[in-house]
C-alpha positions, -999 to 999 in steps of 0.1 A, spaced: -2 2 1 30 23 9 45 19 -22 12 26 -45 9 53 -22 45 70 -31 40 66 -66 7 78 -70 16 111 -57 42 110 -81 23 100 -108 -1 130 -100 32 156 -97 42 147 -129 8 156 -141 11 189 -129 -12 180 -105 9 189 -71 6 156 -47 30 168 -22 37 146 14 21 167 42 43 182 66 43 201 98 79 222 97 76 236 130 112 251 128 114 273 95 123 306 98 116 340 76 149 344 69 176 330 43 213 339 38 224 378 31 253 381 0 289 381 14 299 407 -5 288 445 -6 266 451 -40 287 476 -63 269 508 -75 266 509 -114 252 540 -130 241 530 -167 243 559 -193 226 545 -216 225 528 -252 229 549 -280 212 544 -310 237 552 -338 215 549 -363 197 514 -358 156 509 -355 139 531 -334 137 504 -303 171 495 -305 183 512 -281 159 511 -258 155 474 -262 192 472 -250 191 495 -220 164 480 -210 178 444 -210 207 457 -198 193 472 -168 174 443 -159 201 417 -163 222 440 -142 198 439 -114 193 409 -112 227 399 -113 224 405 -75 257 414 -79 257 453 -87 233 476 -76 215 504 -99 222 540 -93 209 573 -107 237 593 -127 225 625 -134 240 649 -157 257 624 -176 246 623 -213 263 606 -243 279 638 -247 299 633 -220 312 594 -229 337 584 -250 362 561 -241 386 581 -225 380 590 -188 371 627 -177 361 649 -149 321 643 -154 333 602 -150 353 610 -119 327 632 -104 297 606 -109 318 579 -92 325 606 -63 285 608 -58 281 570 -51 284 551 -90 318 533 -86 314 524 -121 300 538 -149 287 517 -185 275 529 -218 274 518 -252 262 525 -285 244 502 -311 234 505 -353 236 491 -383 264 477 -393 284 498 -419 286 483 -451 264 450 -442 241 441 -468 219 419 -444 216 452 -420 236 433 -390 236 452 -358 262 460 -336 267 470 -303 300 484 -287 296 486 -248 318 506 -224 331 504 -189 340 531 -164 360 518 -128 356 548 -106 385 532 -82 413 530 -112 393 564 -128 400 540 -164 378 529 -188 384 490 -182 362 471 -207 354 478 -244 330 450 -258 314 449 -297 283 429 -303 276 420 -339 242 399 -348 206 400 -365 179 418 -352 167 386 -331 197 384 -309 194 419 -298 184 408 -262 215 389 -268 233 409 -270 229 430 -235 229 396 -221 266 395 -231 277 426 -221 260 421 -187 278 385 -184 311 401 -193 305 427 -163 297 403 -135 326 382 -146 351 415 -148 337 424 -110 334 383 -96 351 365 -118 326 344 -118 303 339 -151 270 357 -150 236 341 -155 216 365 -183 228 334 -210 215 309 -191 180 295 -198 155 278 -184 135 246 -195 102 237 -188 68 223 -191 39 235 -210 4 228 -214 -5 217 -252 -42 210 -253 -44 177 -236 -5 173 -237 26 185 -216 55 194 -242 92 207 -233 100 241 -244 132 263 -231 133 297 -227 155 321 -215 161 331 -184 141 359 -177 111 342 -194 119 354 -229 119 342 -263 102 306 -255 112 275 -277 92 241 -280 111 216 -280 90 184 -285 56 177 -296 45 143 -292 12 151 -280 11 135 -249 34 137 -217 68 150 -211 77 159 -182 103 165 -153 134 179 -176 169 180 -164 200 193 -181 233 181 -190 265 196 -178 273 214 -210 237 226 -214 238 205 -245 210 179 -236 178 176 -217 172 146 -199 128 140 -190 107 113 -184 85 104 -216 51 88 -218 51 68 -245 13 60 -233 -5 57 -202 17 26 -190 49 28 -209 72 57 -193 111 58 -202 138 88 -199 149 104 -231 174 126 -239 167 152 -261 199 174 -281 190 214 -283 204 226 -310 193 197 -341 162 182 -315 179 147 -321 165 121 -294 172 89 -282 157 64 -251 183 64 -222 163 40 -196 130 17 -208 130 -3 -180 93 -19 -170 72 4 -146 80 37 -141 111 55 -146 114 89 -135 127 119 -116 159 118 -140 190 138 -130 231 136 -147 256 137 -123 281 173 -121 307 155 -150 276 138 -169 295 105 -164 259 87 -144 224 92 -146 206 85 -110 165 83 -117 140 65 -96 123 31 -115 98 6 -109 106 -18 -124 119 -42 -96 80 -41 -77 92 -9 -56 99 28 -63 142 23 -63 169 49 -73 193 34 -96 224 46 -111 232 43 -151 265 50 -162 261 69 -196 296 54 -206 296 20 -203 251 15 -198 262 -7 -166 231 -2 -146 235 -5 -104 208 -6 -81 215 25 -50 186 20 -28 169 -13 -12 138 -8 10 101 -14 13 94 22 9 92 43 -23 121 63 -32 123 91 -58 137 127 -66 174 123 -66 195 152 -69 232 153 -71 256 175 -53 279 198 -69 307 177 -57 292 147 -72 299 123 -40 270 129 -27 227 125 -35 197 141 -21 169 122 -24 131 120 -9 121 85 10 88 78 32 110 54 48 102 70 80 66 75 72 59 102 55 82 121 30 114 135 40 150 144 25 179 121 24 210 121 21 237 93 4 267 86 -10 270 87 -50 273 48 -47 246 44 -28 261 39 5 258 57 38 223 64 41 210 89 64 182 110 68 180 148 67 144 168 74 128 156 107 101 183 108 67 178 97 57 143 77 60 157 46 90 172 25 100 165 -9 118 172 -44 151 187 -33 173 203 -52 207 209 -45 227 247 -47 255 246 -71 275 264 -42 266 233 -21 258 253 9 221 248 7 193 222 -3 160 237 -16 133 213 -10 91 218 -5 78 214 31 43 219 43 42 249 67 22 244 103 -12 264 82 -8 235 58 10 251 26 31 241 2 60 265 1 99 259 -8 121 257 25 162 255 26 184 234 46 216 232 51 230 198 40 240 194 80 208 200 88 216 227 113 201 255 94 164 257 82 146 280 63 108 290 46 122 307 16 85 314 -2 50 322 22 14 340 -1 -8 321 -15 -8 287 -39 9 253 -42 47 262 -47 68 233 -61 98 224 -88 127 238 -69 156 247 -94 188 267 -87 202 294 -109 240 285 -116 254 312 -94 234 300 -65 215 334 -58 182 329 -67 155 299 -73 132 292 -103 100 270 -92 61 270 -103 34 285 -84 -2 283 -84 -1 318 -68 -20 329 -96 -47 304 -108 -27 279 -134 4 270 -125 30 295 -137 69 300 -133 87 326 -109 119 333 -97 127 345 -64 163 354 -46 179 327 -16 173 354 6 134 349 -4 131 389 -20 123 401 -51 95 372 -61 93 375 -103 66 359 -124 85 350 -155 55 329 -177 23 347 -185 9 324 -210 -33 314 -204 -19 274 -198 -9 251 -172 32 259 -169 52 239 -145 84 222 -136 115 247 -143 151 235 -147 176 263 -147 206 259 -170 243 257 -162 260 291 -169 267 292 -209 
């Protein structure tokens, strides 16, 4: 009976009906980690339109400012009195005055049609002035068609983040998700800010729970051939080429590739009970990692690749457990309440996000440290929150929620601030998965 209950809950969650094991988390706090550095004040002078379409400069500036704000590395400040007549590639007194008034970094650019290009490609020049050194420290040119204008701004923002942190930015990352298409659920990929969605599958049935490969080239997911057959497939984003990785009898769900891409962890009921398995993607050798009368599912790799978090109801209601990558050293992580599920290990390794049920019987996102010493509640408010997935910089999460009625996808900072809805179609959108950095 326990196995049937676990599988039923899993199947319901997969098709968008949230079947979450109940919990009564009593030691959950409305707090979250704060950045361990002071944000750098950035003034965006603007993007000058140098002969391009009327919308060009404004769109580039809008995207750039949004990327800078979401980076959580910088804070936007006004730079009154500075205009394009004051800028160039050589520092001047106006720059220094802006820095003295609080703008440590100044950013600006110009964009227009590429000179002499018969296909009318667009070029954008971006510049960065650093108040600390009183120098223009960056100058980049980006060229492409009008269809990649947003990408130009994303690239500029990511390079700005890299210059000041040494870490890749997230502006060019992608989010895979599941979207309702009539009676079917199909896979889509969109920009991290919700723009430019692209459909990947068109099977007319169910494709669910996508997860990225470490190199961003592929997605693994559960594909329902019919109501009785569930395989784990892989699809190449650039070509649409697709093949089956796992086709065992029974339910094959919740796939997750290891950080090096060499192993696929997943849950399967082909031996009669929902257990965790590990497939060597090079040799195709299969290893069973759990052996228990209860149901185990939803593996999530630690960034080191040496451990996994997973959900199991072996202690009664589902809880989060940890184990070594070979299936040894299993130990329970969560103890509050009788339902905690859908773990997602942060790329920095310092938190595990999961779905918790609060004392008010609400399904929200919580965080716990891998040693279990600190727990925080991340989300609040109406609706059911589900399917957390971390940004590659570990500063944000994306998740699905019914806060506005139908399930939609939202972004939130890891400190619980700046909740932002990023899908707005009238259909059901769920199960987001944030890609690694480009």
